[in-house]
DOKOL-688882 format. One record per residue: y, x, z of N, C-alpha, C in turn. Coordinates in nm, 2 decimals, decimal comma. Atoms other than C-alpha are relative to their C-alpha. Layout:
BEGIN
<<Y; X; Z>; <Y; X; Z>; <Y; X; Z>>
...
//
This chain:
BEGIN
<<-0,04; 0,14; -0,02>; <-2,63; 8,37; 13,27>; <0,06; -0,02; 0,14>>
<<-0,07; 0,03; -0,13>; <-2,44; 8,21; 13,56>; <-0,09; 0,01; 0,12>>
<<0,09; 0,00; -0,11>; <-2,75; 8,16; 13,78>; <-0,03; 0,14; 0,05>>
<<0,03; -0,14; -0,04>; <-2,81; 8,54; 13,78>; <0,10; 0,06; 0,08>>
<<-0,12; -0,05; -0,08>; <-2,47; 8,60; 13,94>; <0,00; -0,06; 0,14>>
<<0,00; 0,06; -0,13>; <-2,55; 8,38; 14,24>; <-0,08; 0,08; 0,10>>
<<0,09; -0,06; -0,10>; <-2,68; 8,52; 14,56>; <-0,13; -0,06; 0,01>>
<<0,13; 0,05; 0,00>; <-3,05; 8,48; 14,62>; <-0,01; -0,14; 0,07>>
<<0,00; 0,12; -0,08>; <-3,00; 8,21; 14,89>; <0,06; -0,12; -0,08>>
<<-0,07; 0,11; 0,08>; <-2,77; 8,01; 14,65>; <-0,09; -0,03; -0,11>>
<<0,09; 0,03; 0,11>; <-3,02; 8,05; 14,37>; <-0,11; -0,10; 0,04>>
<<0,11; 0,09; -0,04>; <-3,30; 7,89; 14,57>; <0,05; -0,14; 0,04>>
<<-0,06; 0,13; -0,03>; <-3,07; 7,61; 14,69>; <0,03; -0,07; -0,13>>
<<-0,04; 0,05; 0,13>; <-2,95; 7,56; 14,33>; <-0,13; -0,05; -0,07>>
<<0,13; 0,04; 0,06>; <-3,31; 7,54; 14,21>; <-0,05; -0,12; 0,07>>
<<0,04; 0,12; -0,07>; <-3,40; 7,29; 14,48>; <0,08; -0,12; -0,04>>
<<-0,09; 0,11; 0,04>; <-3,10; 7,08; 14,39>; <-0,04; -0,05; -0,14>>
<<0,03; 0,04; 0,14>; <-3,19; 7,08; 14,02>; <-0,14; -0,08; 0,00>>
<<0,13; 0,07; -0,01>; <-3,55; 6,98; 14,10>; <0,01; -0,13; 0,06>>
<<-0,02; 0,13; -0,07>; <-3,44; 6,71; 14,33>; <0,06; -0,10; -0,09>>
<<-0,07; 0,08; 0,09>; <-3,20; 6,57; 14,08>; <-0,08; -0,05; -0,13>>
<<0,09; 0,04; 0,11>; <-3,46; 6,57; 13,80>; <-0,08; -0,12; 0,03>>
<<0,09; 0,11; -0,04>; <-3,67; 6,32; 13,99>; <0,08; -0,11; 0,06>>
<<-0,09; 0,10; -0,06>; <-3,37; 6,12; 14,12>; <0,00; -0,13; -0,09>>
<<0,02; 0,12; 0,08>; <-3,42; 5,76; 14,01>; <0,13; -0,08; -0,02>>
<<-0,13; 0,08; 0,01>; <-3,06; 5,63; 14,05>; <0,10; 0,08; -0,09>>
<<-0,10; -0,06; 0,08>; <-2,75; 5,70; 13,85>; <0,08; 0,10; 0,08>>
<<-0,08; -0,11; -0,06>; <-2,56; 6,02; 13,93>; <0,10; 0,04; -0,10>>
<<-0,11; -0,06; 0,08>; <-2,23; 6,13; 13,79>; <0,02; 0,14; 0,05>>
<<-0,02; -0,14; -0,03>; <-2,20; 6,50; 13,78>; <0,10; 0,07; -0,10>>
<<-0,09; -0,07; 0,08>; <-1,93; 6,73; 13,65>; <-0,03; 0,15; 0,02>>
<<0,04; -0,14; -0,02>; <-2,02; 7,09; 13,58>; <0,04; 0,08; -0,13>>
<<-0,02; -0,09; 0,11>; <-1,94; 7,39; 13,35>; <-0,13; 0,08; -0,02>>
<<0,12; -0,07; 0,01>; <-2,29; 7,52; 13,40>; <-0,10; -0,07; -0,09>>
<<0,08; 0,06; 0,11>; <-2,48; 7,45; 13,08>; <-0,14; -0,01; 0,04>>
<<0,14; 0,00; -0,04>; <-2,82; 7,54; 13,23>; <-0,02; -0,12; 0,09>>
<<0,01; 0,11; -0,10>; <-2,76; 7,30; 13,52>; <0,00; -0,14; -0,08>>
<<-0,01; 0,12; 0,07>; <-2,65; 7,02; 13,28>; <-0,13; -0,03; -0,09>>
<<0,13; 0,01; 0,08>; <-2,96; 7,08; 13,05>; <-0,11; -0,04; 0,09>>
<<0,11; 0,03; -0,09>; <-3,19; 7,07; 13,35>; <0,00; -0,14; 0,06>>
<<-0,02; 0,12; -0,08>; <-3,05; 6,77; 13,53>; <0,02; -0,13; -0,08>>
<<-0,05; 0,12; 0,07>; <-2,90; 6,54; 13,27>; <-0,11; -0,06; -0,09>>
<<0,09; 0,07; 0,09>; <-3,11; 6,28; 13,08>; <0,08; -0,08; -0,09>>
<<-0,09; 0,08; 0,08>; <-2,81; 6,09; 12,94>; <0,14; 0,05; 0,02>>
<<-0,14; -0,04; -0,01>; <-2,45; 6,18; 12,87>; <0,09; -0,11; -0,04>>
<<-0,11; 0,09; 0,04>; <-2,15; 5,96; 12,86>; <0,12; 0,08; -0,02>>
<<-0,11; -0,09; 0,04>; <-1,87; 6,13; 12,68>; <0,13; -0,08; -0,02>>
<<-0,13; 0,06; 0,01>; <-1,51; 6,03; 12,71>; <0,09; 0,08; -0,10>>
<<-0,08; -0,06; 0,10>; <-1,31; 6,11; 12,40>; <0,10; -0,09; -0,06>>
<<-0,11; 0,09; 0,05>; <-0,98; 5,96; 12,29>; <-0,01; -0,14; 0,05>>
<<0,01; 0,12; -0,08>; <-1,01; 5,69; 12,55>; <-0,12; -0,09; -0,04>>
<<0,12; 0,08; 0,04>; <-1,35; 5,58; 12,42>; <-0,12; 0,07; 0,06>>
<<0,12; -0,05; -0,06>; <-1,68; 5,62; 12,60>; <-0,11; -0,01; -0,10>>
<<0,11; 0,00; 0,09>; <-1,98; 5,72; 12,39>; <-0,13; 0,04; 0,08>>
<<0,12; -0,02; -0,08>; <-2,34; 5,72; 12,52>; <-0,10; 0,08; -0,09>>
<<0,10; -0,08; 0,07>; <-2,59; 5,99; 12,42>; <-0,12; 0,02; 0,09>>
<<0,13; -0,02; -0,07>; <-2,96; 6,02; 12,52>; <-0,03; 0,15; -0,01>>
<<0,05; -0,14; 0,00>; <-3,09; 6,36; 12,62>; <0,09; 0,09; 0,09>>
<<-0,07; -0,09; -0,08>; <-2,97; 6,67; 12,79>; <0,13; 0,05; -0,07>>
<<-0,13; -0,04; 0,05>; <-2,64; 6,86; 12,73>; <-0,01; 0,06; -0,14>>
<<0,02; -0,06; 0,13>; <-2,77; 7,06; 12,43>; <-0,02; -0,10; -0,10>>
<<0,03; 0,11; 0,10>; <-2,90; 6,75; 12,26>; <0,13; -0,08; -0,02>>
<<-0,13; 0,07; 0,01>; <-2,56; 6,58; 12,33>; <0,09; 0,08; -0,10>>
<<-0,08; -0,08; 0,09>; <-2,38; 6,87; 12,16>; <-0,04; -0,01; -0,14>>
<<0,05; 0,00; 0,14>; <-2,61; 6,87; 11,86>; <0,02; -0,14; -0,06>>
<<-0,02; 0,13; 0,05>; <-2,59; 6,49; 11,82>; <0,15; -0,03; -0,03>>
<<-0,15; 0,02; 0,02>; <-2,21; 6,48; 11,86>; <0,05; 0,08; -0,12>>
<<-0,04; -0,08; 0,11>; <-2,17; 6,77; 11,61>; <-0,05; -0,06; -0,14>>
<<0,06; 0,07; 0,12>; <-2,40; 6,59; 11,35>; <0,09; -0,12; -0,03>>
<<-0,08; 0,12; 0,02>; <-2,20; 6,27; 11,40>; <0,14; 0,04; -0,06>>
<<-0,13; -0,04; 0,05>; <-1,87; 6,45; 11,35>; <-0,01; 0,05; -0,15>>
<<0,02; -0,04; 0,14>; <-2,00; 6,62; 11,03>; <-0,02; -0,12; -0,09>>
<<0,02; 0,12; 0,08>; <-2,12; 6,28; 10,90>; <0,13; -0,07; -0,02>>
<<-0,13; 0,07; 0,01>; <-1,78; 6,13; 10,97>; <0,09; 0,07; -0,09>>
<<-0,08; -0,08; 0,09>; <-1,61; 6,41; 10,79>; <-0,04; -0,02; -0,14>>
<<0,05; 0,03; 0,13>; <-1,83; 6,36; 10,49>; <0,04; -0,14; -0,05>>
<<-0,04; 0,13; 0,04>; <-1,76; 5,99; 10,49>; <0,15; -0,01; -0,03>>
<<-0,14; 0,00; 0,02>; <-1,39; 6,05; 10,53>; <0,03; 0,06; -0,14>>
<<-0,02; -0,06; 0,13>; <-1,40; 6,28; 10,23>; <-0,03; -0,09; -0,12>>
<<0,04; 0,09; 0,10>; <-1,59; 6,03; 10,02>; <0,11; -0,12; -0,02>>
<<-0,10; 0,10; 0,01>; <-1,33; 5,76; 10,11>; <0,13; 0,05; -0,06>>
<<-0,12; -0,06; 0,06>; <-1,04; 5,99; 10,02>; <-0,02; 0,01; -0,15>>
<<0,02; -0,01; 0,15>; <-1,20; 6,06; 9,68>; <0,00; -0,14; -0,07>>
<<0,00; 0,13; 0,06>; <-1,26; 5,69; 9,62>; <0,14; -0,06; -0,01>>
<<-0,14; 0,05; 0,00>; <-0,90; 5,61; 9,71>; <0,08; 0,07; -0,12>>
<<-0,07; -0,07; 0,11>; <-0,77; 5,88; 9,47>; <-0,05; -0,05; -0,14>>
<<0,06; 0,05; 0,12>; <-1,01; 5,75; 9,20>; <0,07; -0,14; -0,03>>
<<-0,06; 0,13; 0,02>; <-0,88; 5,39; 9,25>; <0,14; 0,00; -0,03>>
<<-0,14; -0,01; 0,03>; <-0,52; 5,49; 9,25>; <0,02; 0,05; -0,14>>
<<-0,01; -0,05; 0,13>; <-0,57; 5,69; 8,93>; <-0,03; -0,12; -0,10>>
<<0,04; 0,12; 0,09>; <-0,74; 5,38; 8,77>; <0,12; -0,10; -0,01>>
<<-0,11; 0,09; -0,01>; <-0,45; 5,16; 8,88>; <0,12; 0,05; -0,08>>
<<-0,11; -0,06; 0,07>; <-0,19; 5,40; 8,74>; <-0,03; -0,01; -0,15>>
<<0,03; 0,00; 0,15>; <-0,37; 5,42; 8,40>; <0,00; -0,15; -0,05>>
<<-0,01; 0,14; 0,04>; <-0,41; 5,04; 8,39>; <0,14; -0,05; -0,01>>
<<-0,14; 0,04; 0,01>; <-0,04; 4,99; 8,46>; <0,06; 0,06; -0,12>>
<<-0,06; -0,06; 0,11>; <0,05; 5,24; 8,20>; <-0,04; -0,07; -0,13>>
<<0,05; 0,07; 0,13>; <-0,17; 5,07; 7,93>; <0,07; -0,13; -0,01>>
<<-0,06; 0,13; 0,00>; <-0,03; 4,73; 8,03>; <0,14; 0,01; -0,05>>
<<-0,14; -0,02; 0,04>; <0,33; 4,86; 7,99>; <0,01; 0,04; -0,14>>
<<0,01; -0,05; 0,14>; <0,24; 5,03; 7,66>; <-0,02; -0,12; -0,09>>
<<0,02; 0,11; 0,08>; <0,10; 4,71; 7,52>; <0,11; -0,10; 0,00>>
<<-0,12; 0,09; -0,01>; <0,39; 4,50; 7,65>; <0,11; 0,05; -0,09>>
<<-0,11; -0,05; 0,08>; <0,64; 4,74; 7,48>; <-0,04; -0,01; -0,15>>
<<0,05; 0,01; 0,14>; <0,43; 4,74; 7,16>; <0,02; -0,14; -0,05>>
<<-0,02; 0,14; 0,04>; <0,43; 4,36; 7,16>; <0,15; -0,04; -0,02>>
<<-0,14; 0,03; 0,01>; <0,81; 4,35; 7,21>; <0,05; 0,06; -0,13>>
<<-0,05; -0,06; 0,12>; <0,87; 4,59; 6,92>; <-0,05; -0,07; -0,12>>
<<0,05; 0,08; 0,12>; <0,65; 4,38; 6,68>; <0,08; -0,13; 0,00>>
<<-0,08; 0,12; 0,00>; <0,84; 4,07; 6,79>; <0,14; 0,02; -0,05>>
<<-0,13; -0,04; 0,05>; <1,17; 4,24; 6,73>; <0,00; 0,02; -0,15>>
<<0,01; -0,02; 0,14>; <1,05; 4,35; 6,39>; <-0,01; -0,13; -0,08>>
<<0,01; 0,13; 0,06>; <0,95; 3,99; 6,30>; <0,13; -0,07; 0,00>>
<<-0,13; 0,07; -0,01>; <1,28; 3,86; 6,42>; <0,10; 0,05; -0,10>>
<<-0,09; -0,06; 0,10>; <1,47; 4,11; 6,19>; <-0,04; -0,04; -0,14>>
<<0,05; 0,03; 0,14>; <1,25; 4,02; 5,89>; <0,03; -0,15; -0,03>>
<<0,00; 0,14; 0,02>; <1,28; 3,65; 5,94>; <0,14; -0,06; -0,02>>
//
């Protein structure tokens, strides 16, 4: 892990900082690529994605899990919507075809009556 690569003096300072921030009562904005640090210190995550802020409760691992579940759920909903759209379009196509068929059938019977009369 990343913390194993730090010199001993940095590790103790890093540990002190993490402990201090865990008990910090105010809001703190932190940016880091150190997942262990983010999991230790963060209690809430605000994620900026596509110009939209989303709020997640929990540490970084919980944020990743929740975000991934949300994305999977959205993908399933999107797929259901696409299937419903296809179904509705097919229904409309069939309805239009039947309507046209009956309209043509009605015209041919009117034409036949006109020729008989």
